[in-house]
C-alpha positions, 0 to 999 in steps of 0.5 A: 499500500505504501509503495502504491501511494509513493508511485502515485505521488511520483507520477502526480509530481511529474505530471504537474512539472510537465504541465507547468513547463508547457504553460510557461512555454506557451505563454511567454516568448513573444515580442510583446510581453506584459509586466516584464521581459519574458512575462505573459504574452500580449494577446492579439486584440489587446489594447495598448495605450500611453500618454506623454512621459511625465514632465515632457511635451510634444513639440512641432518646431520649425527646425530640428534644433530650434525652439520656435513652433507649437508645443503641446503639454498633453498627448496620448495614443491608443492602439490594438495588437494585430500580431505578436510572433515569437521574439525576435520577430516583428510585432504589429499594431494599428494606431486607432486614436492619437490626441494632442491638447494644451497646445500653444504657439510662439510663432510671430503673428500667432495668438494661439492653437485651436487644435492639432489633429491626426488624419486618416487613422488607423495607421500601421505600426511595426515593432522589431523585437531584435532592435526595438525600432518602431515604424509607423506607416499609412493605413488604408484610409490615406497618408499620415497627416496632421492638421494644425488650426492656429489663431493669428492676428489675421484670423484662423488659419489651417496648416496641413502637414505630411511626413517627408518620408511618408512614414515615421520612425521611433524607438522603444526603451524597456527601461522606461517602457517608452516609445520615443519619436525624435525630429520626425520631419513633416512638410506643409502641403497646404495652408497660409504663409503664416504656417511653418513650411516644415515642422519637426515632431518630437514626443516620448510616450511612457509608460506604454501599457497593455490596458487589457491585461493591466501591465507595462509592455516590454519588447523582447529581442530574444525568446526566453528559454522555458525554465523547468523548475525541477520538482524534487522526487518525493523521498521514500522516508524509510520507517525504521523497523521497530527494534526489539528491546531485549527485556532482561531476563529476571535475575534469580536472587539466591535466597540464602538457605535458612541456617539451622540454629543449633539449639543447644541440648539441655544440660542435665543439672545433676541433682545431688543425692540427698545426704543421709544425716546420721541421727545422734544416738539416743540418750538413755 
């Protein structure tokens, strides 16, 4: 009976270890993981979102090194995971929404910024797991395009821009769970002479979060090997056989033979024979 229980325990432990290893391999190793490098995979259909990193702004400046243009204190995006292959593959998303607010202009002759809007969403996004590089390309709705509405001394003007390359490039950083776009050049395709002829866009979004699963997104360059935690084999603890404690044989205490006390033979006291007293002769 004991042996049967032992074998059942061993078999059960081996089955659990196999199931755990299989689950770990099945749920990790993709380009996008949630909560940590090598964590659970982000699933196709998950929503990924982010806002500007704390203390940063999104800027559209007239030159790559200038400070003249439009600055926005808030911006956010929302996207959907469309493919998440094993690392180091290329994961894909669609940017479904991106907003800018709190925008102002320091361009001479302008009074304020009414809106900054991205047109022709959704855009296609590809993230290379090997390098962390991000590429944003147009979707089926049309080219990537931004429309900026500005109030000027002469009235409201509308400036429309498209990226020079037709697409945008950025980079991910696992240390801050961020995506950064630096000096992405847009050229004006329509608008007043008061509009900037070129606008260089810079923004950093962090943390980038899988809002479906509730954790930061990490980009994996290498699929982690599943680690099988060895489950120690149950040890058959030998139950010591009961030891026969030798009961000492009772020792026979020799009872001393009773000693016979010699009763001395009674001594015969010799009674002296009565002595005959000679009677005195009678006197006549």
